[in-house]
N, C-alpha and C positions, 0 to 999 in steps of 0.2 A: 552354713550360711552362704559360703562362697558358691557351692553347687546350686543353690537356689537362685543366685544372681545370674549365673551362667545360663540357666534355663530361660530367663527372661530376655536375654539378648538375642536379637535376630541376626541371621547371617547377612552380610553386606549385599550379596546378590538379590536376596529377597527384598531388602529395603529398596534397592535400585529398581527392581521390578514394580514394587508398589508405587514408587514415586513416578515412574514412567507411565503407569496406568492412569495417573491423575492428569497427565498432560494430554492435550488434544492429539488425535491421530494426525498423521501427515495429510491424509485426505481431508480431515476437518480443517486443518491449518490452511491448506490450499483453497478450500471452499470459502473460508472466511476472507482470505486475502483477495481472491478473485471477486467475491461479492462486493467488497469495498470499491474495487476498480470499476466494476459494472455500475455500482450505485453512483459514483462520481460522474460517469459518462451519462447516465440517465438524467442526473440533475443538471448537467452542463448543456444538454442538448438544446434547450431553448435559447442559449446564448448565440446559436448560429443565426438567429434573427438579427443580431447586432444591436438590439435594444439595450439601453444602459442598465435598466433594472435587471434584465436577464443576465447581462455580463457580471453585474455585482453579485447576483445570486450564485452564478457559476464560481466566481472567485471564493465566495464563502463556502461553497460546496467542496472546493479543493482544499481549503483550510480544514474543514471538518474531516475530510478523508485522511489528511495527515494525522489528525488527532486519533481517528479510529485505528489507523495502522499502528500507531504507537501503543495502543492498548492491547493489541493482539499478543497472545502467549505463543510464540513460535520457537520451536526447538530445532527445526531442520535448517541446516546451513544455507541451502539455496533459497529458502524462503526468507530467512533473516536478511540475506543480501538483497533480495528483491524488495522487501519491505523498506530497507534503507534507501534503495534507489527510487522507489515510488514516492516515498516521503519527500525526498529532495525534489523530484520532478514535480510533484503536486504543489509543493510550496513555491517553487519557481514559477509554475503556471499561474498560480494565484497572483503572484507579484507581477507577472507580465500582463495579465488581464487588467490589473489596477493601473499599471503604467500606460496601457492603451487607453483606458478611460481618462486618465489625466491628460494624455496627448490630445484626445478628442476635445475635452473641455478647454484646453489651451490653444486649440487649433494648430497644433504642432505636427505637421505632416511627417517630418523626419522621425520624431519620437514614435509616432504611430507605426511607421514602417518598421522601425527597429523592434517594437513590441510584437508586431505580427510575425516578423522573421523569427523572433525568439519563441513565440508560440508554435510555429511550424516545426522548429528544431526540437522543442520539448515533446511535441506530439510524435515525431519520428523516434525519439529516444524511448518514449513510453511504449510504443509499439514493439520495439526490440525487447524491452524488459518484460512486457507481458508475454511475448512469444517464448522467452527463456523460462518464465515462470510456468507457463502451460506445459512446456517440455518437462520441467522438473516435477510437475504435478501429475504427469501422465502415469497411468498404472504400469508397474514393472511387469513385463510379460513373463519373467521368471517366477513371479509369485502367483500362487493360485487365486 
């Protein structure tokens, strides 16, 4: 009876291999993360017009990007770090857009300027994070 049970047990390396086969590849994880970033940029592009509806839609798009990033199954450390950073940046961007809209509605020039400065800083930070993400996602020349 004991020999029968031993034959049913799988060696740990085989189990680990099977579990890793279920996880998306690094390339897939990169593609998914970068697709969310590209999608939020595409949806936010009309906000450059400065129209309130477009700005509100952009804020919503950034909120949706945060939700989408949180649903990704990422296992690679540089990607999980980038996801965390992008989630924070996109959440803060949504908030800054909404603060800008509030400032415009209240005709508060100082608050509007602070919101614009915040958006510029967030954009610079996002550029850095996306650059690091693209480096992490670049194919390893040592692998065929």
